[in-house]
N, CA, C and O atoms as a CHARMM CRD file, in Angstrom:
* protein
*
  328
    1    1 MET  N     -5.70600 -13.42300  21.82100 PROA 1      0.00000
    2    1 MET  CA    -5.53900 -12.87000  20.33800 PROA 1      0.00000
    3    1 MET  C     -6.86800 -13.21200  19.46500 PROA 1      0.00000
    4    1 MET  O     -7.37700 -14.33200  19.50600 PROA 1      0.00000
    5    2 GLU  N     -7.39100 -12.14700  18.66600 PROA 2      0.00000
    6    2 GLU  CA    -8.23600 -12.27600  17.81900 PROA 2      0.00000
    7    2 GLU  C     -7.92800 -12.88000  16.78800 PROA 2      0.00000
    8    2 GLU  O     -6.76800 -12.72900  16.40500 PROA 2      0.00000
    9    3 PRO  N     -8.86800 -13.79200  15.96100 PROA 3      0.00000
   10    3 PRO  CA    -8.59700 -14.31400  14.64800 PROA 3      0.00000
   11    3 PRO  C     -7.95900 -13.49900  13.59000 PROA 3      0.00000
   12    3 PRO  O     -7.13300 -13.92300  12.78200 PROA 3      0.00000
   13    4 ARG  N     -8.47700 -12.12500  13.67900 PROA 4      0.00000
   14    4 ARG  CA    -7.80800 -11.25800  12.59200 PROA 4      0.00000
   15    4 ARG  C     -6.40900 -11.10600  13.02100 PROA 4      0.00000
   16    4 ARG  O     -5.58900 -11.20100  12.10900 PROA 4      0.00000
   17    5 ASP  N     -5.90900 -10.87000  14.31400 PROA 5      0.00000
   18    5 ASP  CA    -4.49900 -10.76600  14.75800 PROA 5      0.00000
   19    5 ASP  C     -3.68500 -12.00200  14.19900 PROA 5      0.00000
   20    5 ASP  O     -2.66100 -11.90000  13.52300 PROA 5      0.00000
   21    6 ALA  N     -4.24900 -13.10500  14.55600 PROA 6      0.00000
   22    6 ALA  CA    -3.64200 -14.16500  13.94700 PROA 6      0.00000
   23    6 ALA  C     -3.19400 -14.33900  12.60000 PROA 6      0.00000
   24    6 ALA  O     -2.14600 -14.91900  12.31700 PROA 6      0.00000
   25    7 VAL  N     -4.17800 -13.71400  11.56000 PROA 7      0.00000
   26    7 VAL  CA    -3.86400 -13.68100  10.29000 PROA 7      0.00000
   27    7 VAL  C     -2.92000 -12.46000   9.91500 PROA 7      0.00000
   28    7 VAL  O     -2.27800 -12.53200   8.86800 PROA 7      0.00000
   29    8 VAL  N     -2.82800 -11.51300  10.60400 PROA 8      0.00000
   30    8 VAL  CA    -1.85500 -10.42000  10.51800 PROA 8      0.00000
   31    8 VAL  C     -0.26900 -10.99500  10.78000 PROA 8      0.00000
   32    8 VAL  O      0.72900 -10.72400  10.11100 PROA 8      0.00000
   33    9 ASN  N     -0.37200 -11.89500  11.99700 PROA 9      0.00000
   34    9 ASN  CA     0.91900 -12.56500  12.39900 PROA 9      0.00000
   35    9 ASN  C      1.40500 -13.63000  11.46800 PROA 9      0.00000
   36    9 ASN  O      2.59700 -13.91800  11.36100 PROA 9      0.00000
   37   10 GLU  N      0.46500 -14.18800  10.81600 PROA 10     0.00000
   38   10 GLU  CA     0.84700 -15.61300  10.07300 PROA 10     0.00000
   39   10 GLU  C      1.95400 -15.37500   9.04100 PROA 10     0.00000
   40   10 GLU  O      2.91600 -16.14300   9.05100 PROA 10     0.00000
   41   11 VAL  N      1.90800 -14.51500   8.27500 PROA 11     0.00000
   42   11 VAL  CA     3.20600 -14.12400   7.48600 PROA 11     0.00000
   43   11 VAL  C      4.28800 -13.44500   7.89300 PROA 11     0.00000
   44   11 VAL  O      5.37500 -13.52800   7.32000 PROA 11     0.00000
   45   12 ALA  N      4.02900 -12.60700   9.08000 PROA 12     0.00000
   46   12 ALA  CA     5.30800 -12.11900   9.74100 PROA 12     0.00000
   47   12 ALA  C      6.29400 -13.14900  10.27300 PROA 12     0.00000
   48   12 ALA  O      7.45900 -12.83400  10.51600 PROA 12     0.00000
   49   13 ILE  N      5.81900 -14.39300  10.45700 PROA 13     0.00000
   50   13 ILE  CA     6.57600 -15.41400  11.14500 PROA 13     0.00000
   51   13 ILE  C      7.42200 -16.11200   9.99100 PROA 13     0.00000
   52   13 ILE  O      8.33700 -16.85700  10.34300 PROA 13     0.00000
   53   14 LEU  N      7.17900 -15.92300   8.66500 PROA 14     0.00000
   54   14 LEU  CA     7.99300 -16.49400   7.72800 PROA 14     0.00000
   55   14 LEU  C      9.40000 -15.94200   7.87000 PROA 14     0.00000
   56   14 LEU  O      9.62100 -14.78600   8.23100 PROA 14     0.00000
   57   15 PRO  N     10.35700 -16.84400   7.56200 PROA 15     0.00000
   58   15 PRO  CA    11.77400 -16.45100   7.76500 PROA 15     0.00000
   59   15 PRO  C     11.93200 -15.28000   6.76900 PROA 15     0.00000
   60   15 PRO  O     11.36100 -15.45500   5.69300 PROA 15     0.00000
   61   16 GLY  N     12.58900 -14.14100   6.92600 PROA 16     0.00000
   62   16 GLY  CA    12.99200 -13.37400   5.91800 PROA 16     0.00000
   63   16 GLY  C     11.91100 -12.07500   5.86900 PROA 16     0.00000
   64   16 GLY  O     12.06600 -11.14300   5.08000 PROA 16     0.00000
   65   17 VAL  N     10.84300 -12.14800   6.78800 PROA 17     0.00000
   66   17 VAL  CA     9.74900 -11.16900   6.61200 PROA 17     0.00000
   67   17 VAL  C     10.07200 -10.33000   7.97400 PROA 17     0.00000
   68   17 VAL  O     10.07300 -10.78500   9.11800 PROA 17     0.00000
   69   18 ILE  N     10.34100  -9.02000   7.57300 PROA 18     0.00000
   70   18 ILE  CA    10.54100  -8.04700   8.51200 PROA 18     0.00000
   71   18 ILE  C      9.44400  -7.54400   9.03300 PROA 18     0.00000
   72   18 ILE  O      8.72500  -6.90300   8.26600 PROA 18     0.00000
   73   19 GLN  N      9.02700  -7.69400  10.45300 PROA 19     0.00000
   74   19 GLN  CA     7.71300  -7.32600  11.06000 PROA 19     0.00000
   75   19 GLN  C      7.28600  -5.85600  10.72100 PROA 19     0.00000
   76   19 GLN  O      6.16500  -5.60000  10.28200 PROA 19     0.00000
   77   20 GLN  N      8.16800  -4.98300  10.93100 PROA 20     0.00000
   78   20 GLN  CA     7.93200  -3.68600  10.57500 PROA 20     0.00000
   79   20 GLN  C      7.48900  -3.30700   9.10500 PROA 20     0.00000
   80   20 GLN  O      6.79200  -2.31500   8.89300 PROA 20     0.00000
   81   21 ASP  N      7.92200  -4.13400   8.12000 PROA 21     0.00000
   82   21 ASP  CA     7.49600  -3.97400   6.74900 PROA 21     0.00000
   83   21 ASP  C      6.08300  -4.36400   6.67900 PROA 21     0.00000
   84   21 ASP  O      5.18700  -3.73000   6.12200 PROA 21     0.00000
   85   22 TRP  N      5.98100  -5.50000   7.31800 PROA 22     0.00000
   86   22 TRP  CA     4.56600  -6.18700   7.20000 PROA 22     0.00000
   87   22 TRP  C      3.56100  -5.28700   7.74200 PROA 22     0.00000
   88   22 TRP  O      2.59900  -4.83600   7.12200 PROA 22     0.00000
   89   23 ASP  N      3.88400  -5.05500   9.01600 PROA 23     0.00000
   90   23 ASP  CA     2.75700  -4.12700   9.47700 PROA 23     0.00000
   91   23 ASP  C      2.56800  -2.82500   8.73900 PROA 23     0.00000
   92   23 ASP  O      1.44100  -2.33600   8.81300 PROA 23     0.00000
   93   24 ALA  N      3.42600  -2.22200   8.08100 PROA 24     0.00000
   94   24 ALA  CA     3.29900  -1.04100   7.47600 PROA 24     0.00000
   95   24 ALA  C      2.44600  -1.43100   5.94300 PROA 24     0.00000
   96   24 ALA  O      1.61800  -0.70800   5.38900 PROA 24     0.00000
   97   25 LEU  N      2.84600  -2.54700   5.56100 PROA 25     0.00000
   98   25 LEU  CA     1.86900  -2.95600   4.48400 PROA 25     0.00000
   99   25 LEU  C      0.55800  -3.10200   4.96000 PROA 25     0.00000
  100   25 LEU  O     -0.30700  -2.54300   4.28500 PROA 25     0.00000
  101   26 ILE  N      0.16800  -3.77000   6.04500 PROA 26     0.00000
  102   26 ILE  CA    -1.23200  -4.07000   6.27200 PROA 26     0.00000
  103   26 ILE  C     -1.75000  -2.80200   6.67500 PROA 26     0.00000
  104   26 ILE  O     -2.95300  -2.65900   6.45900 PROA 26     0.00000
  105   27 SER  N     -1.07000  -1.72000   7.27500 PROA 27     0.00000
  106   27 SER  CA    -1.53000  -0.49700   7.64800 PROA 27     0.00000
  107   27 SER  C     -2.22700   0.18300   6.70900 PROA 27     0.00000
  108   27 SER  O     -3.35000   0.68600   6.74900 PROA 27     0.00000
  109   28 ARG  N     -1.12100   0.11000   5.56000 PROA 28     0.00000
  110   28 ARG  CA    -1.60600   0.95100   4.14000 PROA 28     0.00000
  111   28 ARG  C     -2.62100   0.29700   3.61300 PROA 28     0.00000
  112   28 ARG  O     -3.52600   1.01800   3.19300 PROA 28     0.00000
  113   29 GLY  N     -2.77300  -0.97800   3.48900 PROA 29     0.00000
  114   29 GLY  CA    -3.73900  -1.74100   3.06900 PROA 29     0.00000
  115   29 GLY  C     -5.06800  -1.64300   3.60400 PROA 29     0.00000
  116   29 GLY  O     -6.02800  -1.63600   2.83400 PROA 29     0.00000
  117   30 LYS  N     -5.21800  -1.56800   4.83400 PROA 30     0.00000
  118   30 LYS  CA    -6.45000  -1.07100   5.69800 PROA 30     0.00000
  119   30 LYS  C     -6.91900   0.27700   5.37600 PROA 30     0.00000
  120   30 LYS  O     -8.12100   0.52900   5.29200 PROA 30     0.00000
  121   31 SER  N     -6.03700   1.11700   5.20100 PROA 31     0.00000
  122   31 SER  CA    -6.51400   2.45200   5.03200 PROA 31     0.00000
  123   31 SER  C     -6.94500   2.69600   3.62900 PROA 31     0.00000
  124   31 SER  O     -7.51700   3.76700   3.42500 PROA 31     0.00000
  125   32 ILE  N     -6.75700   1.83200   2.56400 PROA 32     0.00000
  126   32 ILE  CA    -7.31600   2.11600   1.20700 PROA 32     0.00000
  127   32 ILE  C     -7.66900   0.84100   0.57700 PROA 32     0.00000
  128   32 ILE  O     -7.98400   0.72600  -0.60800 PROA 32     0.00000
  129   33 GLY  N     -7.59700  -0.15600   1.47300 PROA 33     0.00000
  130   33 GLY  CA    -8.22900  -1.51600   0.99900 PROA 33     0.00000
  131   33 GLY  C     -7.42700  -2.25600  -0.34700 PROA 33     0.00000
  132   33 GLY  O     -7.88900  -3.22900  -0.94400 PROA 33     0.00000
  133   34 VAL  N     -6.30800  -1.67100  -0.63900 PROA 34     0.00000
  134   34 VAL  CA    -5.53500  -2.28300  -1.62500 PROA 34     0.00000
  135   34 VAL  C     -4.02000  -2.10000  -1.51100 PROA 34     0.00000
  136   34 VAL  O     -3.60100  -0.99300  -1.17400 PROA 34     0.00000
  137   35 VAL  N     -3.19400  -3.06400  -1.75800 PROA 35     0.00000
  138   35 VAL  CA    -1.69800  -2.69300  -1.94000 PROA 35     0.00000
  139   35 VAL  C     -1.30100  -3.13900  -3.32800 PROA 35     0.00000
  140   35 VAL  O     -1.90400  -3.86200  -4.12100 PROA 35     0.00000
  141   36 HSD  N     -0.06200  -2.48600  -3.43000 PROA 36     0.00000
  142   36 HSD  CA     0.70300  -2.71300  -4.98800 PROA 36     0.00000
  143   36 HSD  C      1.39800  -3.98000  -4.92400 PROA 36     0.00000
  144   36 HSD  O      1.93800  -4.27500  -3.85800 PROA 36     0.00000
  145   37 ALA  N      1.46000  -4.71800  -5.84000 PROA 37     0.00000
  146   37 ALA  CA     2.16500  -6.03000  -5.77100 PROA 37     0.00000
  147   37 ALA  C      3.54700  -5.78800  -5.64000 PROA 37     0.00000
  148   37 ALA  O      4.18100  -6.71800  -5.14000 PROA 37     0.00000
  149   38 GLU  N      4.26000  -4.64800  -6.00000 PROA 38     0.00000
  150   38 GLU  CA     5.47300  -4.16600  -5.84700 PROA 38     0.00000
  151   38 GLU  C      5.84800  -4.08300  -4.33100 PROA 38     0.00000
  152   38 GLU  O      6.87300  -4.56300  -3.84900 PROA 38     0.00000
  153   39 ASP  N      4.90300  -3.42600  -3.66600 PROA 39     0.00000
  154   39 ASP  CA     4.89400  -3.56000  -2.15300 PROA 39     0.00000
  155   39 ASP  C      5.02700  -4.76700  -1.61900 PROA 39     0.00000
  156   39 ASP  O      6.00300  -4.99000  -0.90300 PROA 39     0.00000
  157   40 VAL  N      4.16600  -5.66000  -1.84400 PROA 40     0.00000
  158   40 VAL  CA     4.11700  -6.98700  -1.40700 PROA 40     0.00000
  159   40 VAL  C      5.64500  -7.88300  -1.61500 PROA 40     0.00000
  160   40 VAL  O      6.22700  -8.58700  -0.78900 PROA 40     0.00000
  161   41 ALA  N      6.00100  -7.57500  -2.95400 PROA 41     0.00000
  162   41 ALA  CA     7.40400  -8.04100  -3.23000 PROA 41     0.00000
  163   41 ALA  C      8.16900  -7.54600  -2.43800 PROA 41     0.00000
  164   41 ALA  O      8.89800  -8.33100  -1.83000 PROA 41     0.00000
  165   42 HSD  N      8.28500  -6.14700  -2.16400 PROA 42     0.00000
  166   42 HSD  CA     9.51200  -5.75900  -1.16700 PROA 42     0.00000
  167   42 HSD  C      9.31900  -6.37200   0.03600 PROA 42     0.00000
  168   42 HSD  O     10.35200  -6.71900   0.60900 PROA 42     0.00000
  169   43 VAL  N      8.06400  -6.64800   0.69200 PROA 43     0.00000
  170   43 VAL  CA     7.87600  -6.99500   2.01200 PROA 43     0.00000
  171   43 VAL  C      8.56000  -8.66300   2.09000 PROA 43     0.00000
  172   43 VAL  O      9.16200  -9.01800   3.10300 PROA 43     0.00000
  173   44 VAL  N      8.39600  -9.50200   1.02000 PROA 44     0.00000
  174   44 VAL  CA     8.60900 -10.75500   0.98600 PROA 44     0.00000
  175   44 VAL  C     10.03400 -10.86000   0.13900 PROA 44     0.00000
  176   44 VAL  O     10.30800 -11.82800  -0.56900 PROA 44     0.00000
  177   45 ARG  N     10.78500  -9.85400   0.30200 PROA 45     0.00000
  178   45 ARG  CA    11.95800 -10.00400  -0.83500 PROA 45     0.00000
  179   45 ARG  C     12.94500 -10.97400  -0.36700 PROA 45     0.00000
  180   45 ARG  O     13.58400 -11.61400  -1.20300 PROA 45     0.00000
  181   46 ASP  N     13.15600 -11.16800   1.02200 PROA 46     0.00000
  182   46 ASP  CA    14.06900 -12.11000   1.40000 PROA 46     0.00000
  183   46 ASP  C     13.63600 -13.66200   1.51300 PROA 46     0.00000
  184   46 ASP  O     14.38700 -14.56100   1.89100 PROA 46     0.00000
  185   47 VAL  N     12.36100 -13.80800   1.13900 PROA 47     0.00000
  186   47 VAL  CA    11.82600 -15.26300   1.29100 PROA 47     0.00000
  187   47 VAL  C     11.74900 -15.97700   0.17700 PROA 47     0.00000
  188   47 VAL  O     11.58600 -15.39300  -0.89500 PROA 47     0.00000
  189   48 GLU  N     11.84800 -17.28900   0.23700 PROA 48     0.00000
  190   48 GLU  CA    11.83100 -17.88200  -1.10400 PROA 48     0.00000
  191   48 GLU  C     10.35900 -18.21400  -1.45900 PROA 48     0.00000
  192   48 GLU  O      9.59200 -18.96400  -0.85600 PROA 48     0.00000
  193   49 LEU  N     10.14500 -17.48100  -2.57500 PROA 49     0.00000
  194   49 LEU  CA     8.62500 -17.34300  -2.97300 PROA 49     0.00000
  195   49 LEU  C      8.24300 -18.76100  -3.66400 PROA 49     0.00000
  196   49 LEU  O      8.34400 -18.93100  -4.87900 PROA 49     0.00000
  197   50 THR  N      7.87200 -19.58600  -2.92100 PROA 50     0.00000
  198   50 THR  CA     6.94000 -20.89600  -3.31700 PROA 50     0.00000
  199   50 THR  C      5.66000 -20.57800  -3.81100 PROA 50     0.00000
  200   50 THR  O      5.39300 -19.38300  -3.93400 PROA 50     0.00000
  201   51 PRO  N      4.82300 -21.41900  -4.11600 PROA 51     0.00000
  202   51 PRO  CA     3.39900 -21.30000  -4.65800 PROA 51     0.00000
  203   51 PRO  C      2.72800 -21.11800  -3.17500 PROA 51     0.00000
  204   51 PRO  O      1.76800 -20.38400  -2.94100 PROA 51     0.00000
  205   52 GLU  N      3.44300 -21.95700  -2.18500 PROA 52     0.00000
  206   52 GLU  CA     2.62100 -22.08000  -0.87000 PROA 52     0.00000
  207   52 GLU  C      2.88300 -20.60600  -0.32100 PROA 52     0.00000
  208   52 GLU  O      1.87800 -20.14100   0.21700 PROA 52     0.00000
  209   53 VAL  N      3.81900 -19.89000  -0.32500 PROA 53     0.00000
  210   53 VAL  CA     4.14600 -18.72700   0.24800 PROA 53     0.00000
  211   53 VAL  C      3.34800 -17.44100  -0.31100 PROA 53     0.00000
  212   53 VAL  O      2.99300 -16.45300   0.33200 PROA 53     0.00000
  213   54 LEU  N      3.17200 -17.70300  -1.60900 PROA 54     0.00000
  214   54 LEU  CA     2.59000 -16.47600  -2.33500 PROA 54     0.00000
  215   54 LEU  C      1.00100 -16.71800  -2.08400 PROA 54     0.00000
  216   54 LEU  O      0.20300 -15.78100  -2.05200 PROA 54     0.00000
  217   55 THR  N      0.61500 -18.14400  -1.90000 PROA 55     0.00000
  218   55 THR  CA    -0.80300 -18.12200  -1.37700 PROA 55     0.00000
  219   55 THR  C     -1.08300 -17.76500  -0.05600 PROA 55     0.00000
  220   55 THR  O     -2.13900 -17.22800   0.27900 PROA 55     0.00000
  221   56 ALA  N     -0.08800 -18.07100   0.77400 PROA 56     0.00000
  222   56 ALA  CA    -0.37200 -17.56100   2.10300 PROA 56     0.00000
  223   56 ALA  C     -0.35700 -15.87100   2.24500 PROA 56     0.00000
  224   56 ALA  O     -1.12000 -15.22200   2.96100 PROA 56     0.00000
  225   57 VAL  N      0.42200 -15.47800   1.60900 PROA 57     0.00000
  226   57 VAL  CA     0.42400 -14.08500   1.59400 PROA 57     0.00000
  227   57 VAL  C     -0.77800 -13.40200   0.99200 PROA 57     0.00000
  228   57 VAL  O     -1.25200 -12.37800   1.48400 PROA 57     0.00000
  229   58 SER  N     -1.20100 -13.91900   0.05100 PROA 58     0.00000
  230   58 SER  CA    -2.45900 -13.54900  -0.79400 PROA 58     0.00000
  231   58 SER  C     -3.72600 -13.65800   0.01100 PROA 58     0.00000
  232   58 SER  O     -4.61900 -12.81100   0.04000 PROA 58     0.00000
  233   59 ASP  N     -3.69400 -14.92300   0.73000 PROA 59     0.00000
  234   59 ASP  CA    -4.85700 -15.24400   1.71300 PROA 59     0.00000
  235   59 ASP  C     -4.86300 -14.42600   2.87200 PROA 59     0.00000
  236   59 ASP  O     -5.96000 -14.01600   3.25200 PROA 59     0.00000
  237   60 ALA  N     -3.90700 -14.13000   3.46700 PROA 60     0.00000
  238   60 ALA  CA    -3.60000 -13.38600   4.54800 PROA 60     0.00000
  239   60 ALA  C     -4.19900 -11.91100   4.51600 PROA 60     0.00000
  240   60 ALA  O     -4.76600 -11.26200   5.39500 PROA 60     0.00000
  241   61 LEU  N     -3.86600 -11.59700   3.15100 PROA 61     0.00000
  242   61 LEU  CA    -4.35900 -10.01500   2.93400 PROA 61     0.00000
  243   61 LEU  C     -5.74000  -9.82700   2.61700 PROA 61     0.00000
  244   61 LEU  O     -6.41700  -8.84700   2.93100 PROA 61     0.00000
  245   62 ALA  N     -6.22900 -11.14400   1.77500 PROA 62     0.00000
  246   62 ALA  CA    -7.68400 -11.04000   1.50500 PROA 62     0.00000
  247   62 ALA  C     -8.55300 -11.07500   2.86600 PROA 62     0.00000
  248   62 ALA  O     -9.56700 -10.40300   3.05300 PROA 62     0.00000
  249   63 LYS  N     -7.98600 -11.95800   3.76500 PROA 63     0.00000
  250   63 LYS  CA    -8.73100 -12.15800   5.07600 PROA 63     0.00000
  251   63 LYS  C     -9.05000 -10.96200   5.66400 PROA 63     0.00000
  252   63 LYS  O    -10.14500 -10.75500   6.18700 PROA 63     0.00000
  253   64 LEU  N     -7.97400  -9.99600   5.59800 PROA 64     0.00000
  254   64 LEU  CA    -7.86400  -8.48400   6.20200 PROA 64     0.00000
  255   64 LEU  C     -8.77300  -7.58200   5.29500 PROA 64     0.00000
  256   64 LEU  O     -8.91400  -6.41800   5.67000 PROA 64     0.00000
  257   65 GLY  N     -9.41400  -7.98400   4.13100 PROA 65     0.00000
  258   65 GLY  CA   -10.02700  -7.30600   3.10100 PROA 65     0.00000
  259   65 GLY  C     -9.16900  -6.31500   2.37000 PROA 65     0.00000
  260   65 GLY  O     -9.53900  -5.15500   2.18700 PROA 65     0.00000
  261   66 ILE  N     -7.88400  -6.84400   1.90700 PROA 66     0.00000
  262   66 ILE  CA    -6.88500  -5.95400   1.52000 PROA 66     0.00000
  263   66 ILE  C     -6.67000  -6.76300   0.03900 PROA 66     0.00000
  264   66 ILE  O     -6.21100  -7.90500   0.06100 PROA 66     0.00000
  265   67 SER  N     -6.97800  -6.20100  -1.07000 PROA 67     0.00000
  266   67 SER  CA    -6.70900  -6.45300  -2.53700 PROA 67     0.00000
  267   67 SER  C     -5.34600  -6.17200  -2.79100 PROA 67     0.00000
  268   67 SER  O     -4.70800  -5.25600  -2.27400 PROA 67     0.00000
  269   68 ILE  N     -4.85200  -7.14900  -3.75900 PROA 68     0.00000
  270   68 ILE  CA    -3.44000  -6.97200  -4.48800 PROA 68     0.00000
  271   68 ILE  C     -3.41400  -6.31700  -5.84100 PROA 68     0.00000
  272   68 ILE  O     -3.81600  -6.96400  -6.80800 PROA 68     0.00000
  273   69 ASP  N     -2.96800  -5.07000  -5.99400 PROA 69     0.00000
  274   69 ASP  CA    -2.88900  -4.56700  -7.54600 PROA 69     0.00000
  275   69 ASP  C     -1.92600  -4.90700  -8.05200 PROA 69     0.00000
  276   69 ASP  O     -0.81500  -4.61100  -7.61300 PROA 69     0.00000
  277   70 VAL  N     -2.14700  -5.69700  -9.22600 PROA 70     0.00000
  278   70 VAL  CA    -1.03000  -6.20000  -9.95900 PROA 70     0.00000
  279   70 VAL  C     -0.66700  -5.33900 -11.23000 PROA 70     0.00000
  280   70 VAL  O      0.26400  -5.71400 -11.94300 PROA 70     0.00000
  281   71 VAL  N     -1.39500  -4.16600 -11.54000 PROA 71     0.00000
  282   71 VAL  CA    -1.09700  -3.52700 -12.65600 PROA 71     0.00000
  283   71 VAL  C      0.22900  -2.86400 -12.41000 PROA 71     0.00000
  284   71 VAL  O      0.55400  -2.44800 -11.29800 PROA 71     0.00000
  285   72 ALA  N      1.08700  -2.76800 -13.62100 PROA 72     0.00000
  286   72 ALA  CA     2.39700  -2.11500 -13.46700 PROA 72     0.00000
  287   72 ALA  C      2.36600  -0.68800 -13.40800 PROA 72     0.00000
  288   72 ALA  O      1.61700  -0.15700 -14.22700 PROA 72     0.00000
  289   73 VAL  N      3.00400   0.06300 -12.63100 PROA 73     0.00000
  290   73 VAL  CA     2.94500   1.25400 -12.48300 PROA 73     0.00000
  291   73 VAL  C      4.10800   1.74700 -13.35500 PROA 73     0.00000
  292   73 VAL  O      5.20900   1.26600 -13.08300 PROA 73     0.00000
  293   74 PRO  N      4.03700   2.61700 -14.34300 PROA 74     0.00000
  294   74 PRO  CA     5.28400   3.03900 -15.14800 PROA 74     0.00000
  295   74 PRO  C      6.23000   3.76900 -14.21100 PROA 74     0.00000
  296   74 PRO  O      5.80300   4.35600 -13.21700 PROA 74     0.00000
  297   75 SER  N      7.60100   3.72900 -14.55300 PROA 75     0.00000
  298   75 SER  CA     8.49600   4.32700 -13.59600 PROA 75     0.00000
  299   75 SER  C      8.48900   5.69100 -13.66000 PROA 75     0.00000
  300   75 SER  O      9.16700   6.24400 -12.79300 PROA 75     0.00000
  301   76 CYS  N      7.77900   6.55900 -14.62600 PROA 76     0.00000
  302   76 CYS  CA     7.55400   7.82400 -14.46700 PROA 76     0.00000
  303   76 CYS  C      6.90500   8.52400 -13.53000 PROA 76     0.00000
  304   76 CYS  O      7.03400   9.70500 -13.20700 PROA 76     0.00000
  305   77 TYR  N      5.84700   7.28000 -12.92400 PROA 77     0.00000
  306   77 TYR  CA     5.04300   7.77500 -11.87600 PROA 77     0.00000
  307   77 TYR  C      5.39500   7.58500 -10.46700 PROA 77     0.00000
  308   77 TYR  O      4.70500   8.00100  -9.53600 PROA 77     0.00000
  309   78 HSD  N      6.52900   6.92100 -10.34000 PROA 78     0.00000
  310   78 HSD  CA     7.06500   6.59300  -8.96400 PROA 78     0.00000
  311   78 HSD  C      7.47100   7.92600  -8.34000 PROA 78     0.00000
  312   78 HSD  O      7.66700   8.89200  -9.07700 PROA 78     0.00000
  313   79 GLU  N      7.61200   8.02700  -6.95600 PROA 79     0.00000
  314   79 GLU  CA     7.88600   9.10200  -6.33500 PROA 79     0.00000
  315   79 GLU  C      9.42900   9.51500  -6.57600 PROA 79     0.00000
  316   79 GLU  O     10.36500   8.72100  -6.48800 PROA 79     0.00000
  317   80 GLY  N      9.52800  10.71300  -6.85500 PROA 80     0.00000
  318   80 GLY  CA    10.94700  11.19000  -7.19800 PROA 80     0.00000
  319   80 GLY  C     11.36800  11.04100  -8.52400 PROA 80     0.00000
  320   80 GLY  O     12.42900  11.56100  -8.86800 PROA 80     0.00000
  321   81 ALA  N     10.68500  10.40300  -9.32200 PROA 81     0.00000
  322   81 ALA  CA    11.00300   9.91600 -10.65400 PROA 81     0.00000
  323   81 ALA  C     10.84100  11.37600 -11.53500 PROA 81     0.00000
  324   81 ALA  O     11.26400  11.21000 -12.67900 PROA 81     0.00000
  325   82 TYR  N     10.42700  12.51300 -11.33700 PROA 82     0.00000
  326   82 TYR  CA    10.30500  13.56000 -12.05500 PROA 82     0.00000
  327   82 TYR  C     10.53500  14.78400 -11.46400 PROA 82     0.00000
  328   82 TYR  O     10.42700  15.81800 -12.12300 PROA 82     0.00000
């Protein structure tokens, strides 16, 4: 296993993180270099969000070159909202 693979799997082993959701988030993030905070929140929706968990997720994404966009998107811009 390469170090990069270890980072990808680091968060997936957290209780409550669905592997398929994490993999999809990583895939999207790698393709454009950024993921929305709402998407990250969806992936960790069943995890107790302690400061340590938030740091682990943020660090894992950063190590993969993926930024988290924390700018709120107005609901009128969400798919299917218009």
